[in-house]
N, C-alpha and C positions, 0 to 999 in steps of 0.2 A: 387060132387064139393060143397064146402061151399058157401053160399050166402052172408055171412057177416064175417067181421073180428072183433074180440073182443080183446081189449088190457086190460091187467091187470097191475096195478101199482106194480113195484117191491119193493116199500116201504112197502106196507101192504097187497098186494094180492087182492085189491078191483078193481072192474071194472072201467075203465077210459072212454072207448069209444067203440062204435059199428058203423061200416061203411059198406056199401054195396060193395061186390066183383064184379068187372067188369066181364061180361059174354062175350062170343065170338061175339055176335051181336053188343053189345055196343063198344067193342074194334074195330071192323071193321068200325063202323060208326065214331068213334072218329078219327081214323087214316086217313080215307078218307077225313073227314072234314079238317084236318090239311094239308093234301096233296093239297086240293083245295085252302086253304088259303095261301100256301107257296109262289106262284109267286108274289102276291101283297105285302106280308110282305117283301120279299127279294128285291123287287123293290123300297121300300120306301127309302127315303133319310136317311142317317145316323142320321141326327139330329132328325128325327121323332122317330126312334127306341130308341135313347138315351133319348128322352123326356119320352117315355113309361117306360123305365127302371128307370129313376129318380122317376117316379110316384110309381113304385114298391118299391123303397127304402123308400119313404115316408110312404107307407102303413106298411112296416116292422117297422119303427120307431114308428108309431102311435100304433101298436099292441104289442109293446115290453113287456108290463106287462103280456099279455095273452100268448105270446110266452114263456117267462120265467116260468110262472106258469105250463104250459103244459110240457115243457122240464123237469121240476122237477118231475111232477106227473107221466108222462107216460114213460119217458126215464131214469128216476132214477138219474138225475143230482143233484148235490148240487147247492145251490144258486149261488155261484161265477162262476161255470162252465156254468150254464144256462144263466147267464147274459152275459158271454163272447161269447157264441154261438149266442145269439140273436143279439148282437152288430156286429157280423161278417157279417150279412146279407146285411145291407146297405153298409158296407165297401167293400164287394165283388163287388157291383155294381159300386162304385166309382173307384175302382182299374181298373175294366174292361173298364170303359169309359175314365179314365184319364191317364192310364199308357202307351199310345202310341201303343196299340194293332192294328194289321193290319185289321181293320174293312173293310168290303166289300165296294169298292168305289161306289158312286152314279153316276148319269149321268153327273154331273157337275165337277167330279174330274179328267176327262181325256179330256181336251180340244183338238180340232183338231190339234193344232200346238204343242202339247206336244211331247217331244223327245221320240224316240223309246226305247225299253228295259224296259218297265214297268211291274209290277206284279199286277194282279187283283185277289182279293180273292173272290171266288165264293161260296156261301152257298151250302151245299150238298143236302138239302131237309129236310124231316121229320127225326128228331132225337129222339131216345128213351134214357132216362136217368134213371138209376136204383140206388137208394140210399140205404145206410146202416143204421143200427140202432144206431150206437155209436155217430154220429153227424147227427141226422136224418134230420135236416133242412140245416145246413151249407154245407154239402158235396153234397146233392141233388141240392140245390140252386147254389152251386159253379160250377156246370156243366150246369144248365139251363140258367144262365145268359149269359155266352159267346156264347151259342148256339143261343139265341135270338138276341144277339148283332150283330152277323154276318149275320143274316137274315134267320136262320132256324126256322121252327116250331117245337114244342117239345111236346112229351108225357113224363111226369114225373111219375115214379112209386116209391113212398116212401116205406121204409121198412114196411113189413106187421106187424112188431112188434110195430110200432108207427102209427097206422092209424089215431088217433086223431090229431097228428101233420101233417099228410098228408092232412087231411081235412082242417086244419087251413091254410096250405100253398095254397090250392085251393082257399080259400076265399081271401087271400092276392093277388093272381094272378088276380082274378076277380075284386077286388076293384081297381087294377091298370089298368084295361081296357085291359088286355092281355089274357082273356079267349079264344078269337078266335084263338090265336096262341100258346097257352100253355095249355094243358089239364093235369089234375092229375087223374091218374087211380090207383085204390087200388086193392091189391091182392098179392098172393105169387108167387112161382116159375112158376106155370102153367100160370098165367096171364103174367108174363114176357115172357115166351115162346110164348104165343099167340101174344104178341105185336111185337116181333122181327121177327115173321114168316110173318108179313104182307109185301107184295111186295113193298109197298110205302116207307118203312123205308130204309134210306140210311146210318144212323150212329147209333151205339149203344155205350154208355159210361156208365160204371158200376164201383162201388166201393163195394168190398166185399172180400170174402175168395177165396182161390185157387180152391175149388170145384166148386164155382159159375163160375169162369173164364173158367174152363175146359168145363163146361156144355154149356156156351154161345158159345165158340169156336166150339163145335161140332154141335150146332144148325145152325151155320152160315158157316159150312164147304163148302157147295155147293154154297155159295154166297160171293166169295172173294171181290166183288165190294163194299160190306157193310163194312165201317170202324168200327172196334171194338177197343175201348180204355178201358184198364183194369188197376185198381189199386187194388192189391191183398194182401196187408199186408206186414209184415216184421218180421224177427228175428233180432232185432236191437241190435248192440253191442256198448258198451261204452269201450274205452281204456283209462286206467289211467296210466300215466307215473310217475316215481318216484318224479318228481318235481311238481306234481299237488297240487293245493291249497286245504286246508282242506274243503272248501265249496263243493268240488266235491261229498262228501258223500251225502249231502242233495240233490244236483241236480240229482244224479243217482237214489236216492230213489223216488224223485218226478216223474222222467221219467218212473220209473217201476210201481209205485203203484197208481198214481193219476188216477181218473176215473176208479178205480178198474182194471187198466191195459187194459181197453177196448179202446185202441187207436192203430191204425196201426203202429204208430211210437214209441210206448212204448218200453222202454229199457227192453230187455229179458235177456241179458248177459252183465256182467261187468267184464272186465279183469284187474287184478291188479297184481303188482309185488308180487312174492311169499313171500318176506320178510315183505310185508305189509298185509298179509292175515288176521291175527288175529285182528289187529286194524280195518280193514274194516268189518270183521264179527261183531265186537262189535258196530261200528258206525251204520251199517245198522240195526242191531237189535234194537238200540235206535230209529232210524228213523221209523221203523215199527209201533211203538206205535203212531206216529203222523198220519200215513195213515190208521190206523184201522177205523177212523171215529167214530162218536157217534150215528150213525143211525138216524140222522136228517139232513134235507137239509141245516142247518146252519153249519154243520161240514165240515171236510176236504174231506170226501169220501162218496160215496153213494153205493148202491147195484149194482150187475150185472143186466143185462136187464131182467133176469127171473130166476126162480129156476131151470128150465131145463138147461139153459146155465151155471149156477153156478155148477150144479152137473156134467155136461159134462166136464167142465174145471178141476174140482178137482179130478175126478176119477183116472187118471193115477198117481197123486201124493200120493194117499193113499197107494200105494204099496211100497213106499220108507220108509226105516227104519229111525227112528230118529237117527241122528248122532251128531257129535261135530267136533270142529276144529282139533282134533287129529286123528279122524278115517276116514276123508274124502278121503285120498289118496288110500284106499283100495276099494273104491266103485266109479263107474262112477258118480253117483249123490247121495248126501245125503241131506235130508231135515233137516235143523238145526233150523228153526224158523217158526212158523205158523202151524195151524191145518187145514188140508184140509177136514173139515167137517162143512161147513158153515150152518147157520140157515136161512131159507127162501132164498132170493136172495143175501144175504150178504156173501162175501167170504173174509177170512182173507188174508192179504198179506203174501206171502210165500217167504222164503229165502232158497236157496240151495247152496251147494258148489260142484263144479265139481272136480273129481279126474281122475285117469288113465282110459282111455277108454271112456271118455265123448264125444269125437269127434263124435262117431257113434250113440250116444244115441238118440232115437226119440224125446225126450223132448228138445234136442238141435238143431234138424234139421227140426222140424215141428212146425208151428206157433201155440201157445197156447194162445188163446185170453182171458187173465185174469191176476190177480195180482201175478205173479211168477217172481222172479229174481234169476238168477244163477250167483254166484260169482266164477270166474275161474282164478286161479293163473297162472302166466306165469313166465318163467325163463329169458327171454329177449324179447324186443319189437318185434324183427323179428318173433318170434314164435307167438306172439299175432296177428301180421298183417297177417301172413299165415292163422291163424284160421279165421280171418275176410274175407279173400279171399275165403275160403272154404265154408262159409256160403251160403246156397242156396237162402235165402230171404233177398236181400240186399237193403232195402228201406232207412234206416237212420242209421248213425253211429255218435258217439261223440268221441272226443279226448280231454282229460284233460291234459294240460301241460302249464307251464308258458312261454315256449319258442315258440314264434310265428313262427319262421323259421322252427323249428321242426314240428310244427303242419302243416304248409304248405306242407312240404315234405311228410309227412305221408298222408295228404288228397289227394295228387296227386296219391298216390298208391292204394287208396281204391275205388273199383268199386261199389259205393253206389249212390243212388239217391241224397242224401244230406249228407254232413259231417259237423258236428257242432263243434265249438271250445269253450270249457269251458261252455257248456250249455247242457241240457238234449237232448236226441234223439227226444223226443216227442215234436211235434209242427212243423208248417210250415208257410210260408209267402205267402199271396195271390199275392204279387207283384214279386214273383219269380216262376219259374217252379216247379212242384212237381210231382215226379214219382219215381219208383224204378227200380233196376236192377235184373237180374236173375229171380227167380220165383215170384218176387214182382210186375210184370206187363208185358206189352208187348210193351214197348218202346214208349208209347204215353203219355207224361207227361201232367198234368193238371195245375191248378192255372193259372199263367200268360201265359203258353203255350196252354191253353185249346182251344183257338180260332182255332188253327191249326187242332184240332180234327173235327171241324164242317165245315171247308171251305177248298176248294181246291185252289191251286195256278195256275193261268193261266199267261203265259208269253206273253206279247203284244209287238212285235217288228217288 
C-alpha cells in the first residue's frame, strides 16, 4: 500500500502536491474520535452549529485566491471555472442555513405545551463523504455542510487525484474551529473501503461513477442500516424542437464541451429534427473551435484530469471511421469532427452523428466522461422522447423550444432528475434538490435535499 499521494498538474505534468495516505490505525482512531464527539455536537443548539458554519464560510472567502490557484493547477480548471467553484463554497453554507432546511431541533424548539404531531430530525451519527475530482471542493463540501448542519460528525475523503485541494480543505475546516467534528482523510479506494467498514459509520454519501457505486453497495450489503446516498453521473440528452431559438447551438456546445466534458450533467446526446441535421452539424463544428481552448488557464477550456483519463476516454472513439453528413445513416456512429489523439491531458472536443442501430451502441448507453457529443436526428418528437425514456443514466435533460406549454408537457413525461428549459443540461442549483433517475443514483438527492441523507425523521405525537 502506498504511503503517500502525489498529484501531477494536467497542464504541464509537473508535481503539485504530496500528502500522506491514511493507514488502518489512523482511520480507526479518526472514526472513533468522531463517534465520541458526535453526542455533544448533535446536542448543541442550532445557532451554535450555524455560527461554526458561518466561520467556515469566512475561511473559504478569505482563502479564495489560494483555492482558485490550486483548482487551476491541480484540477486543470480554467480561471473562470475555478473562480466559480471557489465562490460556491460560501454560497453552499448560506443556502443550507437560510433556505428553510429541517435542521435538527434543539431543546427549546419543542415546549411542553406544543401541539402533538411534530417531526423531529435526528442526526444519524458519523457520516463518510467521498468526493470526486471534477468539482473536488464544491461537491465534497456540498455534502459535508448539510451533514454538519444537522448535527452529524463527518469524515471527508477528497478525490485521490486532488490531494493538494484535500489538504487545503482540511486547513479551512481547522481554521473554522471544526476539526473536532470534521476530519479530512486522504487515500484511494482502499481507504474508502476501510472508512465505511468501521462499525461507527451510519451514513455514506458519495459522488462518482457507476463502478464506485456498485463497489460501495457490495461493501455495505450486510449493513442495510447504513444509509448510502449515491450520485453516479449521466448520459444527458438535449431535445431540440423545430421552433428552438438559434442560440440553442451555442448552449448545447457549452453543455457538452465545457470543462472538457468532465461534468456529470454534461450533454452527451443532442436530438434534432432530421431536416435540421446539416445546419446543426455546421453550427456545432463552428462551436467546437471555441471549446478547443488555447491550453492556458485564461482560455475557454482546460485539460482532462490526467493523461490516463484522457487516453481511456479517447480509446473507443479511435475505432470509428471518419464520416460526413451523407454517410452517417449507414453506420451506428460516425465521428465527423475532432481527433481522438490528444496530447498530454488535452482532449479535442469530438462530434459524432448517430445513424441506424445507434440505440444499442455502448457509446450511447455507457457514460463516457469527456468531451464527446452525439448528434442524433429524429423524425418526430415522440421518437426522441422514447429514446430519452430508454436512456439508462437519466440525470439531466434539456428541451429547447419557444413554446412554454409544450416544454411543460414534455418535462412531465421525462423521468430525469432535472429537466432544463432552453439552457444546457450542465449545471445545478444548490437551492433545489439534485439527483438522478435510473442508473444515475439510488434515489437520495443532494443539494437542498441533502439534509435528509444525514438525519432521520421521528414523529412526536
